[in-house]
PLY file of the C-alpha trace (Angstrom):
ply
format ascii 1.0
element vertex 72
property float x
property float y
property float z
element edge 71
property int vertex1
property int vertex2
end_header
0.00 0.00 0.00
1.38 3.42 -0.92
1.58 6.51 1.25
-1.23 8.06 -0.78
-3.48 5.11 0.07
-2.66 5.53 3.77
-3.40 9.23 3.57
-6.78 8.59 1.93
-7.65 6.03 4.60
-6.59 8.35 7.41
-8.40 11.37 5.99
-11.63 9.39 5.66
-11.74 8.73 9.42
-13.62 10.98 11.85
-11.49 13.71 13.49
-11.41 12.04 16.92
-10.26 8.72 15.45
-7.55 10.51 13.44
-6.25 12.06 16.66
-6.15 8.63 18.28
-4.24 7.18 15.32
-1.71 10.02 15.44
-1.32 9.59 19.22
-0.66 5.89 18.67
1.94 6.66 16.00
3.70 9.05 18.40
3.62 6.35 21.08
5.19 3.80 18.71
7.89 6.27 17.66
8.69 7.07 21.30
8.88 3.38 22.17
11.21 2.74 19.23
13.51 5.59 20.28
13.63 4.26 23.84
14.53 0.78 22.58
17.36 2.28 20.55
18.57 4.21 23.59
17.78 7.62 22.15
16.22 10.34 24.25
12.85 11.54 22.96
12.96 14.91 21.28
11.08 17.62 23.10
9.03 19.85 20.83
10.49 23.33 20.57
8.13 26.12 21.59
7.01 28.41 18.80
7.03 32.00 19.95
4.22 34.21 18.77
1.98 31.28 17.93
-1.05 32.86 19.62
-0.30 36.45 18.67
-3.55 38.29 18.07
-5.66 35.44 19.48
-5.86 36.71 23.08
-7.65 39.97 23.83
-7.41 41.67 27.23
-10.06 44.25 28.02
-8.93 47.86 28.50
-10.42 47.90 32.02
-8.73 44.62 33.05
-7.04 46.21 36.09
-10.07 48.28 37.11
-11.58 47.39 40.49
-14.70 45.27 40.40
-17.97 46.74 41.65
-18.53 43.70 43.87
-15.51 44.65 46.01
-16.18 48.40 46.44
-17.28 48.00 50.07
-13.99 46.27 50.94
-11.81 48.93 49.27
-13.15 51.93 51.18
0 1
1 2
2 3
3 4
4 5
5 6
6 7
7 8
8 9
9 10
10 11
11 12
12 13
13 14
14 15
15 16
16 17
17 18
18 19
19 20
20 21
21 22
22 23
23 24
24 25
25 26
26 27
27 28
28 29
29 30
30 31
31 32
32 33
33 34
34 35
35 36
36 37
37 38
38 39
39 40
40 41
41 42
42 43
43 44
44 45
45 46
46 47
47 48
48 49
49 50
50 51
51 52
52 53
53 54
54 55
55 56
56 57
57 58
58 59
59 60
60 61
61 62
62 63
63 64
64 65
65 66
66 67
67 68
68 69
69 70
70 71
């Protein structure tokens, strides 16, 4: 079976099942590396990955009305 056939089979699965298949592949790769005595590679963080995705309100630091009686 070719890689294209595997891709077609994988892409025809529901999203949750695809995630499980990919998790299992990662598990098998990790197990193989451990058997060969290699340390697993840690994924490198990607800076700026969520840039523009998080929005903080302008009044974020403003006191909450619920605590006014405690702040007087």
